[in-house]
Backbone atoms as SQL, in Angstrom:
CREATE TABLE atoms (id INTEGER PRIMARY KEY, chain TEXT, resi INTEGER, resn TEXT, atom TEXT, x REAL, y REAL, z REAL);
INSERT INTO atoms VALUES
  (1, 'A', 1, 'MET', 'N', 10.192, -8.524, 6.303),
  (2, 'A', 1, 'MET', 'CA', 9.776, -7.625, 5.238),
  (3, 'A', 1, 'MET', 'C', 9.211, -8.445, 4.090),
  (4, 'A', 2, 'CYS', 'N', 8.239, -7.882, 3.396),
  (5, 'A', 2, 'CYS', 'CA', 7.583, -8.609, 2.308),
  (6, 'A', 2, 'CYS', 'C', 8.449, -8.627, 1.049),
  (7, 'A', 3, 'ASN', 'N', 8.069, -9.447, 0.111),
  (8, 'A', 3, 'ASN', 'CA', 8.752, -9.564, -1.169),
  (9, 'A', 3, 'ASN', 'C', 8.232, -8.472, -2.104),
  (10, 'A', 4, 'PHE', 'N', 9.042, -7.462, -2.357),
  (11, 'A', 4, 'PHE', 'CA', 8.625, -6.307, -3.153),
  (12, 'A', 4, 'PHE', 'C', 8.745, -6.564, -4.641),
  (13, 'A', 5, 'MET', 'N', 7.834, -5.987, -5.405),
  (14, 'A', 5, 'MET', 'CA', 8.016, -5.902, -6.844),
  (15, 'A', 5, 'MET', 'C', 8.731, -4.581, -7.128),
  (16, 'A', 6, 'GLY', 'N', 9.226, -4.365, -8.315),
  (17, 'A', 6, 'GLY', 'CA', 10.037, -3.199, -8.628),
  (18, 'A', 6, 'GLY', 'C', 9.394, -1.863, -8.324),
  (19, 'A', 7, 'ASN', 'N', 8.130, -1.673, -8.701),
  (20, 'A', 7, 'ASN', 'CA', 7.472, -0.388, -8.473),
  (21, 'A', 7, 'ASN', 'C', 7.287, -0.107, -6.990),
  (22, 'A', 8, 'GLU', 'N', 6.931, -1.110, -6.230),
  (23, 'A', 8, 'GLU', 'CA', 6.745, -0.929, -4.796),
  (24, 'A', 8, 'GLU', 'C', 8.081, -0.613, -4.118),
  (25, 'A', 9, 'ARG', 'N', 9.128, -1.247, -4.577),
  (26, 'A', 9, 'ARG', 'CA', 10.467, -0.967, -4.033),
  (27, 'A', 9, 'ARG', 'C', 10.842, 0.493, -4.303),
  (28, 'A', 10, 'TRP', 'N', 10.547, 0.990, -5.500),
  (29, 'A', 10, 'TRP', 'CA', 10.846, 2.381, -5.843),
  (30, 'A', 10, 'TRP', 'C', 10.079, 3.329, -4.923),
  (31, 'A', 11, 'VAL', 'N', 8.784, 3.073, -4.719),
  (32, 'A', 11, 'VAL', 'CA', 7.969, 3.931, -3.852),
  (33, 'A', 11, 'VAL', 'C', 8.499, 3.896, -2.422),
  (34, 'A', 12, 'SER', 'N', 8.947, 2.733, -1.946),
  (35, 'A', 12, 'SER', 'CA', 9.447, 2.635, -0.570),
  (36, 'A', 12, 'SER', 'C', 10.775, 3.378, -0.392),
  (37, 'A', 13, 'LYS', 'N', 11.493, 3.632, -1.481),
  (38, 'A', 13, 'LYS', 'CA', 12.758, 4.387, -1.420),
  (39, 'A', 13, 'LYS', 'C', 12.562, 5.877, -1.676),
  (40, 'A', 14, 'PHE', 'N', 11.373, 6.264, -2.131),
  (41, 'A', 14, 'PHE', 'CA', 11.073, 7.645, -2.484),
  (42, 'A', 14, 'PHE', 'C', 11.264, 8.561, -1.275),
  (43, 'A', 15, 'ASP', 'N', 12.043, 9.633, -1.437),
  (44, 'A', 15, 'ASP', 'CA', 12.356, 10.550, -0.343),
  (45, 'A', 15, 'ASP', 'C', 11.218, 11.548, -0.137),
  (46, 'A', 16, 'ASN', 'N', 10.532, 11.447, 1.005),
  (47, 'A', 16, 'ASN', 'CA', 9.459, 12.365, 1.349),
  (48, 'A', 16, 'ASN', 'C', 9.268, 12.342, 2.864),
  (49, 'A', 17, 'VAL', 'N', 8.427, 13.203, 3.385),
  (50, 'A', 17, 'VAL', 'CA', 8.261, 13.303, 4.840),
  (51, 'A', 17, 'VAL', 'C', 7.611, 12.060, 5.437),
  (52, 'A', 18, 'PHE', 'N', 6.993, 11.205, 4.632),
  (53, 'A', 18, 'PHE', 'CA', 6.349, 9.990, 5.120),
  (54, 'A', 18, 'PHE', 'C', 7.190, 8.740, 4.867),
  (55, 'A', 19, 'HIS', 'N', 8.449, 8.915, 4.463),
  (56, 'A', 19, 'HIS', 'CA', 9.316, 7.802, 4.103),
  (57, 'A', 19, 'HIS', 'C', 9.408, 6.749, 5.209),
  (58, 'A', 20, 'ASP', 'N', 9.714, 7.160, 6.419),
  (59, 'A', 20, 'ASP', 'CA', 9.891, 6.194, 7.516),
  (60, 'A', 20, 'ASP', 'C', 8.600, 5.440, 7.811),
  (61, 'A', 21, 'GLU', 'N', 7.480, 6.153, 7.826),
  (62, 'A', 21, 'GLU', 'CA', 6.190, 5.520, 8.093),
  (63, 'A', 21, 'GLU', 'C', 5.844, 4.513, 6.992),
  (64, 'A', 22, 'PHE', 'N', 6.032, 4.895, 5.728),
  (65, 'A', 22, 'PHE', 'CA', 5.717, 4.005, 4.620),
  (66, 'A', 22, 'PHE', 'C', 6.648, 2.803, 4.597),
  (67, 'A', 23, 'SER', 'N', 7.937, 3.038, 4.800),
  (68, 'A', 23, 'SER', 'CA', 8.924, 1.959, 4.745),
  (69, 'A', 23, 'SER', 'C', 8.695, 0.907, 5.819),
  (70, 'A', 24, 'SER', 'N', 8.156, 1.309, 6.958),
  (71, 'A', 24, 'SER', 'CA', 7.927, 0.348, 8.041),
  (72, 'A', 24, 'SER', 'C', 6.539, -0.290, 7.975),
  (73, 'A', 25, 'SER', 'N', 5.696, 0.167, 7.044),
  (74, 'A', 25, 'SER', 'CA', 4.342, -0.397, 6.946),
  (75, 'A', 25, 'SER', 'C', 4.359, -1.710, 6.173),
  (76, 'A', 26, 'GLU', 'N', 3.351, -2.510, 6.424),
  (77, 'A', 26, 'GLU', 'CA', 3.164, -3.772, 5.711),
  (78, 'A', 26, 'GLU', 'C', 1.892, -3.669, 4.879),
  (79, 'A', 27, 'PRO', 'N', 1.836, -4.368, 3.754),
  (80, 'A', 27, 'PRO', 'CA', 0.610, -4.363, 2.957),
  (81, 'A', 27, 'PRO', 'C', -0.557, -4.959, 3.747),
  (82, 'A', 28, 'THR', 'N', -1.721, -4.359, 3.616),
  (83, 'A', 28, 'THR', 'CA', -2.929, -4.891, 4.242),
  (84, 'A', 28, 'THR', 'C', -3.926, -5.247, 3.145),
  (85, 'A', 29, 'PRO', 'N', -4.785, -6.224, 3.395),
  (86, 'A', 29, 'PRO', 'CA', -5.737, -6.629, 2.368),
  (87, 'A', 29, 'PRO', 'C', -6.690, -5.491, 2.001),
  (88, 'A', 30, 'TRP', 'N', -6.988, -5.400, 0.725),
  (89, 'A', 30, 'TRP', 'CA', -7.976, -4.455, 0.197),
  (90, 'A', 30, 'TRP', 'C', -9.198, -5.305, -0.132),
  (91, 'A', 31, 'VAL', 'N', -10.275, -5.118, 0.634),
  (92, 'A', 31, 'VAL', 'CA', -11.452, -5.983, 0.545),
  (93, 'A', 31, 'VAL', 'C', -12.625, -5.228, -0.077),
  (94, 'A', 32, 'ILE', 'N', -13.306, -5.880, -1.022),
  (95, 'A', 32, 'ILE', 'CA', -14.506, -5.309, -1.634),
  (96, 'A', 32, 'ILE', 'C', -15.659, -5.508, -0.664),
  (97, 'A', 33, 'LYS', 'N', -16.342, -4.419, -0.304),
  (98, 'A', 33, 'LYS', 'CA', -17.381, -4.468, 0.735),
  (99, 'A', 33, 'LYS', 'C', -18.469, -5.500, 0.481),
  (100, 'A', 34, 'GLY', 'N', -19.119, -5.453, -0.654),
  (101, 'A', 34, 'GLY', 'CA', -20.264, -6.322, -0.917),
  (102, 'A', 34, 'GLY', 'C', -19.932, -7.801, -0.914),
  (103, 'A', 35, 'SER', 'N', -18.858, -8.164, -1.602),
  (104, 'A', 35, 'SER', 'CA', -18.517, -9.579, -1.736),
  (105, 'A', 35, 'SER', 'C', -17.524, -10.053, -0.674),
  (106, 'A', 36, 'ARG', 'N', -16.916, -9.105, 0.016),
  (107, 'A', 36, 'ARG', 'CA', -15.868, -9.396, 1.008),
  (108, 'A', 36, 'ARG', 'C', -14.680, -10.132, 0.391),
  (109, 'A', 37, 'ARG', 'N', -14.538, -9.999, -0.911),
  (110, 'A', 37, 'ARG', 'CA', -13.440, -10.620, -1.650),
  (111, 'A', 37, 'ARG', 'C', -12.192, -9.743, -1.545),
  (112, 'A', 38, 'VAL', 'N', -11.039, -10.360, -1.361),
  (113, 'A', 38, 'VAL', 'CA', -9.785, -9.616, -1.328),
  (114, 'A', 38, 'VAL', 'C', -9.396, -9.292, -2.765),
  (115, 'A', 39, 'ALA', 'N', -9.375, -8.002, -3.078),
  (116, 'A', 39, 'ALA', 'CA', -9.094, -7.549, -4.437),
  (117, 'A', 39, 'ALA', 'C', -7.631, -7.191, -4.638),
  (118, 'A', 40, 'GLY', 'N', -6.872, -7.074, -3.552),
  (119, 'A', 40, 'GLY', 'CA', -5.467, -6.707, -3.646),
  (120, 'A', 40, 'GLY', 'C', -4.932, -6.343, -2.278),
  (121, 'A', 41, 'THR', 'N', -3.877, -5.534, -2.276),
  (122, 'A', 41, 'THR', 'CA', -3.282, -5.056, -1.028),
  (123, 'A', 41, 'THR', 'C', -3.021, -3.563, -1.138),
  (124, 'A', 42, 'VAL', 'N', -2.898, -2.913, 0.005),
  (125, 'A', 42, 'VAL', 'CA', -2.623, -1.483, 0.038),
  (126, 'A', 42, 'VAL', 'C', -1.612, -1.191, 1.144),
  (127, 'A', 43, 'ARG', 'N', -0.675, -0.311, 0.843),
  (128, 'A', 43, 'ARG', 'CA', 0.268, 0.241, 1.833),
  (129, 'A', 43, 'ARG', 'C', 0.105, 1.741, 1.778),
  (130, 'A', 44, 'THR', 'N', 0.059, 2.388, 2.929),
  (131, 'A', 44, 'THR', 'CA', -0.164, 3.822, 2.934),
  (132, 'A', 44, 'THR', 'C', 0.570, 4.482, 4.097),
  (133, 'A', 45, 'ALA', 'N', 0.813, 5.766, 3.958),
  (134, 'A', 45, 'ALA', 'CA', 1.438, 6.560, 5.017),
  (135, 'A', 45, 'ALA', 'C', 0.911, 7.983, 4.921),
  (136, 'A', 46, 'GLY', 'N', 0.709, 8.611, 6.060),
  (137, 'A', 46, 'GLY', 'CA', 0.321, 10.012, 6.092),
  (138, 'A', 46, 'GLY', 'C', -1.160, 10.285, 6.129),
  (139, 'A', 47, 'GLY', 'N', -1.998, 9.285, 6.218),
  (140, 'A', 47, 'GLY', 'CA', -3.434, 9.519, 6.221),
  (141, 'A', 47, 'GLY', 'C', -4.082, 9.306, 7.569),
  (142, 'A', 48, 'ASN', 'N', -3.296, 9.002, 8.583),
  (143, 'A', 48, 'ASN', 'CA', -3.807, 8.735, 9.938),
  (144, 'A', 48, 'ASN', 'C', -4.868, 7.644, 9.960),
  (145, 'A', 49, 'GLY', 'N', -4.832, 6.730, 8.979),
  (146, 'A', 49, 'GLY', 'CA', -5.772, 5.628, 8.932),
  (147, 'A', 49, 'GLY', 'C', -7.158, 5.980, 8.435),
  (148, 'A', 50, 'PHE', 'N', -7.389, 7.241, 8.062),
  (149, 'A', 50, 'PHE', 'CA', -8.727, 7.677, 7.645),
  (150, 'A', 50, 'PHE', 'C', -8.851, 7.929, 6.148),
  (151, 'A', 51, 'THR', 'N', -7.731, 8.062, 5.455),
  (152, 'A', 51, 'THR', 'CA', -7.755, 8.332, 4.022),
  (153, 'A', 51, 'THR', 'C', -6.761, 7.415, 3.328),
  (154, 'A', 52, 'ALA', 'N', -6.672, 7.546, 2.027),
  (155, 'A', 52, 'ALA', 'CA', -5.690, 6.762, 1.277),
  (156, 'A', 52, 'ALA', 'C', -4.277, 7.153, 1.673),
  (157, 'A', 53, 'GLY', 'N', -4.108, 8.322, 2.256),
  (158, 'A', 53, 'GLY', 'CA', -2.786, 8.762, 2.700),
  (159, 'A', 53, 'GLY', 'C', -2.096, 9.637, 1.679),
  (160, 'A', 54, 'ASN', 'N', -0.981, 10.165, 2.094),
  (161, 'A', 54, 'ASN', 'CA', -0.198, 11.026, 1.223),
  (162, 'A', 54, 'ASN', 'C', 0.712, 10.221, 0.312),
  (163, 'A', 55, 'VAL', 'N', 1.088, 9.021, 0.764),
  (164, 'A', 55, 'VAL', 'CA', 1.857, 8.073, -0.062),
  (165, 'A', 55, 'VAL', 'C', 1.106, 6.758, 0.014),
  (166, 'A', 56, 'THR', 'N', 0.662, 6.257, -1.130),
  (167, 'A', 56, 'THR', 'CA', -0.117, 5.008, -1.160),
  (168, 'A', 56, 'THR', 'C', 0.367, 4.139, -2.300),
  (169, 'A', 57, 'PHE', 'N', 0.488, 2.840, -2.029),
  (170, 'A', 57, 'PHE', 'CA', 0.806, 1.879, -3.075),
  (171, 'A', 57, 'PHE', 'C', -0.238, 0.783, -3.029),
  (172, 'A', 58, 'LEU', 'N', -0.910, 0.558, -4.141),
  (173, 'A', 58, 'LEU', 'CA', -2.000, -0.399, -4.225),
  (174, 'A', 58, 'LEU', 'C', -1.657, -1.472, -5.253),
  (175, 'A', 59, 'THR', 'N', -1.872, -2.726, -4.889),
  (176, 'A', 59, 'THR', 'CA', -1.765, -3.802, -5.865),
  (177, 'A', 59, 'THR', 'C', -3.162, -4.354, -6.093),
  (178, 'A', 60, 'VAL', 'N', -3.449, -4.739, -7.330),
  (179, 'A', 60, 'VAL', 'CA', -4.757, -5.269, -7.681),
  (180, 'A', 60, 'VAL', 'C', -4.572, -6.701, -8.166),
  (181, 'A', 61, 'HIS', 'N', -5.184, -7.658, -7.504),
  (182, 'A', 61, 'HIS', 'CA', -5.107, -9.062, -7.907),
  (183, 'A', 61, 'HIS', 'C', -5.899, -9.280, -9.184),
  (184, 'A', 62, 'GLU', 'N', -5.392, -10.149, -10.044),
  (185, 'A', 62, 'GLU', 'CA', -6.063, -10.528, -11.287),
  (186, 'A', 62, 'GLU', 'C', -6.379, -9.321, -12.180),
  (187, 'A', 63, 'ALA', 'N', -5.456, -8.383, -12.240),
  (188, 'A', 63, 'ALA', 'CA', -5.679, -7.168, -13.025),
  (189, 'A', 63, 'ALA', 'C', -5.421, -7.368, -14.513),
  (190, 'A', 64, 'GLY', 'N', -4.801, -8.464, -14.856),
  (191, 'A', 64, 'GLY', 'CA', -4.622, -8.742, -16.280),
  (192, 'A', 64, 'GLY', 'C', -3.255, -8.650, -16.799);
């Protein structure tokens, strides 16, 4: 399991119908199309891989 920050840990404990799917997911790189630069990571559940999902947690690198 990855090293969670506080907000991500809270979301992973949140009781909803996608809890098991979200809790077992791992963050995947969020890549900017044009530059192919990794801008952060995303974890999602409930979107069948086609949308942001019903439960999504996004981290943004170098956000300030």
